[in-house]
Structure formats: structure tokens, C-alpha cells
N, C-alpha and C positions, 0 to 999 in steps of 0.2 A: 261293732254295731254298724250296719250299713246306713249311710247318710242318704237322704232323699236326693234324687238326681237334681243337678243344678243346671239352669240354662246358661251359666257362665262358661265362656272359654277362658281358661286360666293359663297365663304364661308364668311359669316358675322361673324367676330370673335371679341373677347375682353373679359375683365373680367366680372363677373356677375354684372348686374345692368347697363350696358352701353346701353341696349336697343336692343339687338340682336333679341329678340322675337317680338318687336314692329317694328323695322326698316326692318327686313328680309322680312315679308309679303308685306310691302309697296314698298320695292325695287323690289321684284318679280313682283308685279302688274305693276309698272312703266316699267319694262323690258319685260313684257308680257310672263313670264315664271313661272313654278310652284315653290312653296315654301315648304321646309321640315323643321320642327322644330327639331333641333339637340337633344333636351332633349328626344324626342320620341325614339331615337336610343339607349338610355341607358338601360342596363339590370336592372332588378328589384333590384339586389344586390347593384348596384351603387346608385340608388335612395334612398334606405334604409340608406346607409352610409351618403349621403349628408344630408338627413333629420335629421339624428342624429348629424350633425355638424362635421362629420369626412371627412377630405379632401381625395379625391381619389388618389390612387397611379398610377404610370405609367402603372402598370400591369392591374389595374382596367379599365384604359382608352382604352387599346388596342382593345377589342371587339367593344367598342363604336366607336372609330375612324375608325375601319375597316368597320363597318356598314355604317357610313357616307361616307367613301371612295367608297364603292360599289354603293351607291345612286348617288354620283357625277360621277362615272365612267359610269353608265347607262345613265346619262344625257349629256355626252360628245357630242358636236356638236348640241345639242338641247337647251342647256341653262337651268339654274335653279339656285335657291338660297337656301342655307341651312345654318342654324346657328350652330356654334360650337365655344366654347371658344378658342380652338386652341392656348393655351397660350405659349407653348414651340415650338421652332424650330423643335424638333424631332417629335412633333405631326403633324405639318404642312408637314414635310417631309413624314410622313406616309400617310397623305391624298394625297399628290402629287404622291406618289408611286402608289396608287390605281387609281388616276385620274390626270394624268400629266398636263392637261390644266387648272386646277382650279386656280382662282385668289382670293385673300383675300381682304375683306374690313374690316380693323381694326378700330373698333369704339373706340375712345380714349377720355378721359375726365379727369377732375380734380377729385381727390379722394373724396373730400367733396361733390361734386355734385352727384357722383355715389352713395355714401353712403346715401345721402338724398333720392335719388330716390328709393333705395332698401328698405329703412325704410317705404316707402309708398306702397310697393307692397303687394298684397294679394294673398294667395294661391300658393306661389312658394316655392319649397323645399330647396332653397339655402339661409341659414341664413346670415344676414349681417356680422356676426362674421367671416365668411369664406373669407371676402373681403381681409383681410391682407394676407392670404395665396395665394389668387389669384394674388395680386400685386407682392408678393415675387416670384411667379412662372413665371410671364409674361416675355417673351422675345419678344420685339417688332419686327415687320417685318424688315428683313435685306434688304440691297440694292439689293441683288441678288434674292429676292423673288418677284414673280409677285403679285402685290397688291397695295393698296392705304390706307392711314390713313385718317379717317374722324372724325372731332371733333363732340362730342355729345351735345354741348351746343345748346340751342334753342329747338324748337318743333320738333315733328316727321317728319312733311312735309319738314321742313327746312333741317334736317339731311339727309333725303332721297334725296333731290335735290342735296345736297353736294356730296353724294355718287354717284349719276348718273353722275354728272359732272366729278368727279374724274375717274370713270370707262370709260367715253368717251375718256379720255386721254390715256387709255391703248390700245395697238394694239391687234387685235383679235388673238386668239391662232393659232399657226402654225399647219398645217395639216400634 
């Protein structure tokens, strides 16, 4: 069933392995809006670092966050879904500075489940060894941040339904 288009620009966030790249496109399809893969916004230098197992610094992430922020800004009022780990409050603040109306869908789950899923992924540049640094960096959504937390247990369709229902509970962005 097609969901009516939303004016929200949604950032699907969470640590590596929570399913951002799987849930993002499904959520976008349900909402009837375009999807952008956050990893595609990384400069080549960032991909090289991650491939080598080196965690990115805040400085490394700035151009990436700014590129995602520009995309989200351009989709304001039109809706869209983009994936971004957005692990720190400062990263989400940077995205909100570029696109004030963004809302976050934080995909959350048990570390063992996420590690298991990561170990079965093929062709992705984020090694499971970086999962510890991701969890250490993660600052969950605060009460004053527009967004919802969605548990990643179950299958992709189930998770997507959970996300749609949670987003339905949010008020549309103010104009």
C-alpha cells in the first residue's frame, strides 16, 4: 500500500549494520519520495580510510555531512529519505543547520544482532571491527531532536512498517 507523500525529509541513522541501506529505500518507496544513499556522499579519501579499517575523524565527516545537508535542504517541502550514520549530536546539528526540517529515524538494535548481520554482508567497505568505535561514538537521539527510534529486529518489511507508523506520529514540519 502506497503511503501518502510526506513533506518530511527523513535521515535514516544508526551504527553500521542496522540496515540503513536496506530500510532507507523501502521507507522512501512507502512514503513515495526519492532515496539517497548516504555512503555515495563520501569523498574518496573517506572511503579509503574506512576500507583500511580507520575510523573517520569529525574533520573527515564535515564535507560528507555538508553534502547530505545540501541534498536534504534541496528536498525541503518535497520529502526524501537519505541514510547517514549521524552518530553524534553535533553531526545531526550540522545536518539540521543545512536542512532545519529534517527528522531522524534512528535504527536501533542489539549489538550481537547487528554484528551478526554485518558478518554476512558482501561488498561493503565498513569492516565489523569498526562496530565498537561506532557504538562508542553513538549519541542516541535526545528528547529535543525531531525523530523516532525504530527497533531493527525482524525482517525489512516489518522494520519499515514500524518506521512508517512512528513517523505518522510526528507532526509535519512547520513552514
